[in-house]
C-alpha positions as a printed Julia matrix, in Angstrom:
238×3 Matrix{Float64}:
  -0.01  -0.19  -0.03
   1.69   3.05  -0.92
   2.09   6.09   1.73
   0.01   9.22   0.78
   1.24  12.69   1.79
  -0.26  14.9    3.83
  -1.09  18.29   3.75
  -1.22  19.69   7.17
  -3.21  22.64   6.25
  -5.86  20.09   4.59
  -6.75  18.69   8.08
  -9.27  19.35  10.89
  -7.68  19.65  14.37
  -9.13  15.96  15.28
  -7.08  14.85  11.51
  -4.01  17.13  12.74
  -4.06  15.2   16.13
  -4.19  11.73  14.63
  -1.03  12.16  12.37
   2.09   9.88  12.9
   4.66  13.57  13.14
   8.32  12.81  13.65
   8.86  12.54  17.19
  11.24  16.38  17.03
   7.96  17.41  15.54
   4.87  15.63  17.08
   4.83  17.22  19.96
   4.64  20.64  18.65
   1.65  19.95  16.79
   0.0   18.08  19.78
   0.12  20.71  21.64
  -0.96  22.91  18.77
  -4.22  20.51  18.27
  -4.96  20.73  21.81
  -4.69  24.37  22.42
  -6.79  24.6   19.16
  -9.64  22.55  20.44
  -9.99  24.0   23.86
 -10.57  27.35  22.19
 -13.08  25.78  19.31
 -14.35  24.55  22.87
 -14.93  28.11  24.57
 -16.23  29.48  21.65
 -18.87  27.16  21.32
 -19.72  27.87  25.27
 -20.59  31.31  25.01
 -22.36  31.58  21.85
 -24.55  28.28  24.15
 -24.8   30.66  26.49
 -26.11  33.38  24.14
 -28.54  31.64  22.59
 -29.47  30.69  26.38
 -29.84  33.86  27.4
 -31.59  34.67  24.49
 -34.37  31.35  24.51
 -34.89  32.69  28.19
 -36.4   36.15  27.31
 -38.37  34.79  24.81
 -39.76  32.43  27.34
 -40.98  35.56  29.09
 -44.27  35.77  26.89
 -45.48  32.36  26.77
 -47.9   30.62  29.74
 -46.83  31.03  33.34
 -46.85  26.74  33.66
 -44.48  26.75  30.53
 -42.05  29.45  31.54
 -41.89  27.8   35.08
 -40.57  24.7   33.06
 -38.73  26.53  30.87
 -36.77  28.84  33.67
 -35.64  25.64  35.38
 -34.2   23.95  32.07
 -32.31  27.41  31.39
 -30.83  26.93  34.93
 -30.24  23.63  34.78
 -28.06  24.25  31.4
 -26.5   26.94  33.07
 -24.79  25.09  35.58
 -23.67  22.06  32.61
 -22.24  24.98  30.9
 -20.23  26.94  34.0
 -18.91  23.79  34.95
 -17.4   21.89  31.41
 -16.04  26.09  31.22
 -14.49  25.1   34.7
 -13.29  22.44  33.25
 -11.96  23.89  29.69
 -10.33  26.5   31.38
  -8.4   24.14  33.81
  -7.15  21.87  30.7
  -5.82  25.56  29.25
  -3.79  26.29  32.57
  -2.7   22.58  32.31
  -1.53  22.97  28.92
  -0.23  26.19  28.82
   1.83  24.86  31.99
   3.12  21.68  30.05
   4.09  24.31  27.42
   6.22  26.47  29.02
   7.48  23.61  30.91
   8.54  22.5   27.7
  10.27  25.51  26.44
  12.19  25.86  29.72
  13.52  22.32  29.54
  14.49  22.81  25.83
  16.54  26.12  26.44
  18.35  24.3   29.26
  19.28  21.48  26.5
  20.7   24.24  24.51
  22.27  26.29  26.67
  24.3   22.91  28.22
  24.99  21.53  24.68
  26.67  24.58  23.96
  28.47  24.79  26.69
  29.61  21.2   25.93
  30.4   22.62  22.46
  33.06  24.94  23.78
  34.59  23.21  26.52
  35.3   20.23  23.35
  36.48  22.67  20.94
  38.94  24.88  24.03
  40.14  21.38  25.74
  40.82  19.29  22.48
  44.1   19.21  23.13
  43.98  18.12  26.75
  45.34  14.53  26.23
  47.91  15.61  23.54
  49.11  18.3   26.12
  49.31  15.19  28.74
  51.34  13.79  26.88
  54.56  16.58  26.71
  54.53  17.36  29.17
  56.23  14.17  30.5
  58.86  15.22  28.01
  59.12  18.78  29.32
  59.91  17.28  32.48
  62.63  15.16  31.14
  64.35  18.6   29.57
  63.69  20.16  32.45
  66.08  17.32  34.43
  67.61  16.59  32.12
  69.45  20.47  32.07
  69.43  21.28  35.89
  71.7   17.83  36.07
  74.46  19.26  34.59
  76.88  21.28  37.12
  78.51  24.43  35.98
  81.82  23.31  35.83
  81.39  20.23  33.58
  79.8   22.81  30.8
  82.95  24.83  31.41
  85.31  22.07  31.36
  83.78  20.45  28.06
  82.61  22.32  24.99
  80.8   19.18  23.29
  78.92  19.21  26.55
  78.18  22.74  26.69
  77.01  22.95  23.22
  74.52  19.65  23.46
  73.45  21.82  26.7
  72.78  24.9   24.44
  70.9   22.1   22.15
  68.35  20.86  25.47
  67.82  24.99  26.58
  66.72  25.62  23.19
  64.41  22.91  22.48
  62.59  23.59  26.15
  62.02  27.08  25.39
  60.42  26.62  22.19
  58.66  23.99  23.49
  57.52  26.1   26.74
  56.59  28.83  23.7
  54.55  25.64  22.03
  52.86  25.12  25.05
  51.85  28.9   25.63
  50.59  29.5   21.99
  48.08  26.8   22.71
  47.33  27.96  26.41
  48.95  25.69  28.06
  50.79  27.07  30.74
  52.97  26.05  34.07
  51.7   26.51  37.4
  55.27  27.52  39.43
  53.68  28.34  43.51
  56.83  28.79  45.44
  55.83  31.24  47.99
  52.18  31.79  46.84
  49.46  30.59  49.12
  48.31  27.2   49.12
  45.44  26.51  46.36
  43.92  23.07  46.47
  42.91  24.03  43.13
  46.35  24.26  41.4
  48.1   22.75  43.71
  48.83  18.76  45.87
  50.64  19.17  49.2
  52.61  16.1   49.54
  54.45  17.12  53.01
  54.53  20.27  55.67
  57.82  22.09  56.63
  57.8   23.99  59.61
  59.22  27.33  59.58
  58.78  29.88  62.12
  59.49  33.12  60.42
  57.12  31.86  57.76
  52.87  32.14  57.74
  51.14  28.65  57.69
  49.88  27.73  54.43
  52.82  28.52  52.19
  54.15  27.36  49.29
  57.86  26.32  50.36
  58.47  23.91  48.26
  57.87  22.56  44.42
  58.89  18.67  44.04
  57.12  19.09  40.55
  55.69  21.65  38.48
  52.2   21.98  37.73
  50.55  22.87  34.29
  46.85  24.0   33.15
  45.43  24.21  30.25
  42.97  27.55  30.04
  41.12  27.66  33.22
  41.13  24.32  33.52
  43.91  22.02  36.16
  45.75  19.76  33.52
  48.47  18.77  36.36
  48.83  19.93  39.56
  51.98  21.47  40.63
  53.24  18.88  44.28
  54.77  21.43  46.98
  55.42  20.87  50.3
  53.68  23.84  52.72
  55.0   25.94  55.68
  53.29  25.13  59.04
  53.98  27.19  61.88
  55.94  25.4   65.55
  53.36  23.83  67.85
């Protein structure tokens, strides 16, 4: 059996409600149909109230017995219509509340997705940067472990040392270009967001909570700590 294309403009409210819409659009179409049906019911209710009022006025010229009976029927009808009106108004309020909640949830999802997309752009190189940190640590250890006396004695060793310094300097420039910065908090206030305390150092001449020793330099990518600095913190003597 071949499928027929459905043109929404050619269908009534009932037919629109029964259509198999895509998941992304079905909720909105059903909500629109529900609101339209409620508005139509309210219009019919208003017309009915006007009609009953006119009928009540026309009954004034009839006999007393018939007038009493008609007034009773009209009163009962008015009670039923008022009850139906309250019911429809309640349904409109509920649908409106669901509509507002759906809009709020959609906006929250959109903002979360935008934040995740921005983070993925900023921190896409996070894994690669972590791997390079070990290279930077090795270069730093190599350049700091050569005594100055040996450099003065050996020209080849001095050239090699200068090459290592240039490589380390160039690597740090690449880090900064990609917003990867060192965390070297010597003599700074201890911050658990960027530092990791490994031990305490008694220090009578310094206030408590200062970084006294940096055993391993940390790094941050933009505002996110990629590796905390390993430090020793001052402690006031007891």
